[in-house]
N, C-alpha and C positions, 0 to 999 in steps of 0.2 A: 429578163433573164431568168428562166426557169434552170432549177436543179433534179439535174436528178437523185430522188433521194430513196429511190433499189439500192442504187452502189455503192450509199451509206448505207442502208442497211446490211445489205451482206458484205460488205468490209467486215461491219461491223458483229456478222457475226461470225467474220474468219477470222478476225482477231477474240472473241472473245474465244474462240477452236482452240486456236494457236492456245492463246493465256493456263485454257484447260490442261490442256496435256504436255505443257514444260511444264520442268519443274525447280527451283532455282536449287543447286544443291547450298548447304550452309558452311563444308568444310571445306568445301575449295574458293579462294582467291580468285576474279574478279578484275579485271582491267578497264581502260577506260572503250576500247570497243563495242565492251558487250554490255555496258552504259546506253553510248550510244545510239548500238544497233539495234538490239535484242528485247533488254531489260526497260529502258525506256519508253518502249513506244508503247507497251505490252501491262507498262501500270496499272493504268485505268482498267484492262481486263484483268490482271491480275487485281486492283486493288479492289471488282466488285465478286472476283471466284471467291477470297476471303472470304465473305461473311458466310461461306460456304459449306466452306475444308479450315479448320488452320488451320493446317502443314503447306497450305499459297503461301511462298512472302510475296513483298511488290518491290520489295532492296535485295536485294545480296547481301547475308551478315558480314563478312568476311569480306573487301572490296581496297581497291587504291582510291584516293584521294580523286582520280582521273575519273575513273568512277560516278564517284560521288557528284562530277563537275555535269558529266555530262548528264546525270538522271535524271539531275533537275532542271538543265537545259532542255532536253529535251521531252518530262513532263509537263512543262508551262508548256511547251510548242504544242501540243498533244489537248491545254487543255485550254491556249487559244485556237485554235482550230474545229476544237468541238465544240464552244461556244457561237462562235462566226455561224456555225451550217443551224445548229438550235438557232438564232437569232433572224439568218434566214430561211429559216423550218415554220417560224412567228407569222415570217413577214409577207411570204407568200403565203399563209392563212389564214392572214384580215384580210390581204387585198385581192382587188378584183383582176 
């Protein structure tokens, strides 16, 4: 079963673009939904962008405990998904 890595590339370009233009406000308290639906999924692209832009946050400085729980859950899910995709890519490159 071959996976379409063009779609993964387009998805990464999309997430990097969204993370680049979206800024977490340091003086706003974010709730659980922000950790689940927005900041959690954008953590990895925001982290990459933060190497080049010191004003970029990966996690909101002011947030609820629900935000923290969902942010960590989404971070772990994203890391797992990217690891699986990377392993599948390596497997596809080295198999005939």
